[in-house]
C-alpha positions, 0 to 999 in steps of 0.5 A: 316625574323625572328631572329634566336634563340639559340635553332634553329640556333646555337650550343654551350652553349646557354642562354637568358637574360632579360635585363633591366638596366645593366646585365652581359651576360658573366662574372661578375662585381665581377670578379677580374681577366680578363679571358684569353683563348689560342683561344678566344671563340666567343659570339654571341648575338641576340636581340629578334625580339620583343626587344628594343634597347640594348647597348653592352659593355665590362669590364676588371677586372681593371674596364674599360668599353667600350660601343661597340654600340647598337643593335636594335630588330632583330639584332645580334652581334658576339664578341671575349671574351678574356682578359675580365672580362665581357660582359654587355647589357643595356636597359632602358626597358625590352628586351630579348637577346639570347646568344651563346658561341662557 
């Protein structure tokens, strides 16, 4: 079984991020206001099948960060993005993270 990629499995805005260190996959460390939606969009994250472990976390405009946990190669995670300034991914070595916002 292979990991679905945004191009083949999911609809919606899709992008791939090369993660090494901390990279924001949605939002930014520079945001000064949390983004609020009437209905929270869902951010789908898929660690590449040949990837390395990636820790996923969120950040608010006040600077509070929350580590949600680590996804391994081939694993996926879906989270609502609401009342946040960013979603980040961290990895000690290069890994590709496929992202879709729906």
